[in-house]
C-alpha positions in Angstrom: 16.9 -44.0 18.9 17.3 -44.1 22.7 16.2 -46.8 25.0 14.5 -45.6 28.2 16.0 -46.4 31.6 14.3 -49.1 33.7 10.5 -49.1 33.5 10.0 -45.3 33.5 8.5 -45.3 30.1 6.2 -48.3 30.7 2.7 -48.0 31.9 0.8 -51.3 31.7 -2.7 -52.0 32.8 -5.7 -53.7 31.2 -5.9 -57.1 29.7 -2.8 -58.3 27.9 -3.1 -59.8 24.4 0.2 -61.5 23.6 1.3 -61.7 19.9 4.3 -63.5 18.5 6.3 -61.5 16.1 9.7 -63.0 15.4 11.2 -64.6 18.4 9.8 -62.3 21.1 6.2 -62.1 22.2 4.6 -58.6 21.9 2.2 -57.7 24.6 -0.7 -55.4 23.6 -3.0 -54.1 26.3 -6.2 -52.1 26.4 -5.9 -48.3 26.2 -4.9 -46.8 29.6 -6.1 -43.3 30.2 -3.0 -42.8 32.4 -0.7 -42.8 29.4 -1.0 -39.1 28.6 0.0 -38.2 32.2 2.9 -40.7 32.0 4.1 -39.0 28.9 3.7 -35.6 30.6 6.0 -36.7 33.4 8.6 -38.1 31.0 8.4 -34.9 28.8 9.0 -32.7 31.9 12.1 -34.8 32.8 13.4 -34.7 29.3 12.7 -31.0 28.9 14.6 -30.4 32.2 17.8 -31.8 30.8 17.5 -30.6 27.2 16.3 -27.1 27.9 16.4 -24.9 24.7 18.1 -27.7 22.8 14.7 -29.4 22.3 12.7 -27.7 19.6 9.8 -30.1 20.4 9.0 -33.1 22.6 6.0 -35.1 21.4 4.0 -38.2 22.5 3.9 -40.5 19.5 3.1 -44.0 18.7 0.1 -46.1 19.6 -0.1 -45.0 23.3 -0.7 -41.5 22.1 -4.0 -42.5 20.4 -7.0 -42.3 22.8 -8.9 -45.6 22.9 -6.3 -47.6 20.9 -4.9 -50.9 22.4 -1.1 -50.7 22.4 2.2 -52.0 23.6 2.5 -50.4 27.0 5.5 -48.3 26.1 5.4 -44.5 25.9 7.2 -43.4 22.7 8.6 -39.9 22.7 10.0 -37.9 19.7 12.5 -35.2 20.6 13.3 -32.7 17.8 16.5 -30.7 17.9 17.2 -27.8 15.5 20.0 -29.5 13.5 21.7 -32.9 13.1 24.8 -31.4 14.7 22.8 -31.0 18.0 22.0 -34.8 18.2 25.3 -35.8 20.0 24.7 -33.2 22.7 21.0 -34.3 23.1 22.2 -37.9 23.5 24.8 -36.8 26.1 22.2 -34.9 28.1 19.6 -37.7 27.9 22.2 -40.1 29.2 22.0 -38.1 32.4 18.5 -39.5 32.8 19.6 -43.1 32.0 18.6 -43.1 28.4 21.1 -45.0 26.2 21.5 -44.9 22.4 20.5 -47.9 20.3 20.2 -46.9 16.6 19.5 -43.6 15.0 17.1 -43.0 12.1 19.8 -44.0 9.7 20.4 -47.3 11.5 23.8 -46.3 12.9 
């Protein structure tokens, strides 16, 4: 998993509804019709550095569902052809300021 740089993946509007899960509050806001455009901008930047290495770049998570209240964070899935391509994808995404946290295996 990669963490987005700064606030480039955040698009918050609407009324906030704080929830407490664990020690950190989770803010859920009303659906923002600007979220698809925010994803499109992020997708274009990601596609620009990954090029043909990206088999697919998809808007996923609650912000991708029209009308659904969500945490105001745009989630993106990037699919690469093989596991062996992941290190190169991470290297290229770092050029945009993304940094690795955990992968799908928790490593």
